[in-house]
C-alpha positions in Angstrom: 15.1 -20.0 52.2 11.7 -21.6 51.0 10.7 -18.5 49.4 13.9 -18.3 47.8 13.8 -21.8 46.3 10.4 -21.0 45.0 11.3 -18.0 43.4 14.4 -19.7 41.6 11.9 -22.5 40.2 9.4 -19.9 39.1 12.3 -17.8 37.2 13.5 -21.1 35.8 10.4 -21.9 34.4 10.2 -18.6 32.8 13.6 -19.3 31.0 12.0 -21.8 28.0 9.2 -19.0 27.1 11.7 -16.3 27.1 13.9 -18.3 24.6 11.2 -19.3 22.7 10.0 -15.4 22.6 13.4 -14.4 21.6 13.8 -16.8 18.9 10.4 -16.0 17.1 11.6 -12.4 17.8 14.7 -13.2 15.8 13.1 -15.0 12.9 10.2 -12.4 12.8 13.4 -9.7 12.1 15.0 -12.1 9.4 12.0 -12.3 7.5 11.5 -8.7 7.6 14.8 -8.0 6.5 14.3 -10.3 3.7 11.1 -8.4 2.6 12.9 -5.0 3.1 15.7 -6.3 0.8 13.1 -7.5 -1.8 11.2 -4.3 -1.6 14.5 -2.1 -2.3 15.2 -4.3 -5.3 11.6 -3.5 -6.6 11.9 0.1 -6.1 15.4 0.1 -7.8 13.6 -1.7 -10.6 10.6 0.3 -10.7 12.8 3.4 -10.7 14.6 2.4 -13.8 11.6 1.4 -15.5 10.1 5.0 -14.9 13.3 6.4 -16.2 13.2 4.5 -19.5 9.4 5.4 -19.7 10.2 9.3 -19.0 12.8 9.0 -21.8 10.7 7.5 -24.0 8.1 9.7 -23.4 10.4 12.7 -24.1 11.4 11.2 -27.3 8.0 10.7 -28.4 7.3 14.2 -27.7 10.4 15.4 -29.7 8.9 13.4 -32.7 5.5 14.5 -32.3 6.6 18.2 -32.5 8.6 17.4 -35.5 5.6 15.8 -37.0 3.4 18.6 -36.6 5.7 21.1 -38.2 5.9 18.6 -41.1 2.0 18.5 -41.5 1.9 22.3 -41.0 4.0 22.6 -44.0 2.1 20.1 -45.9 -1.2 21.9 -45.0 0.5 25.2 -46.3 1.6 23.7 -49.8 -1.7 21.9 -50.1 -3.4 25.5 -49.7 -0.8 27.2 -52.2 -1.4 24.2 -54.4 -5.4 24.9 -54.3 -5.1 28.6 -54.8 -3.0 27.7 -57.9 -5.6 25.5 -59.2 -8.5 27.9 -58.4 -6.7 30.5 -60.5 -6.8 28.3 -63.7 
C-alpha cells in the first residue's frame, strides 16, 4: 500500500508539467498555423505579381517585335533614298 501511495504522489506531481507541456504545444501549433496562413497569402500575392510581370513581358516582346519591323522598313527606305540621291 505504501508503494502505491508513493506511485500516486509521483504521478500527481507529473500532471502539472504535462499540462504545461501540452499548453506549450498548443501555443506552438497555433503560431505555426498563423505563420502558414501568412505564407500562403504571400505565395498567392507573389503568384499574382509573377503573372502580371509575365503578361507585361509578353506585351513588351510583341511591341518590340513590331518596333523592329518598323525600324527595318525605315532602314530599307533610307537605303532607297540614299540610292536615289547618289544617282543624281
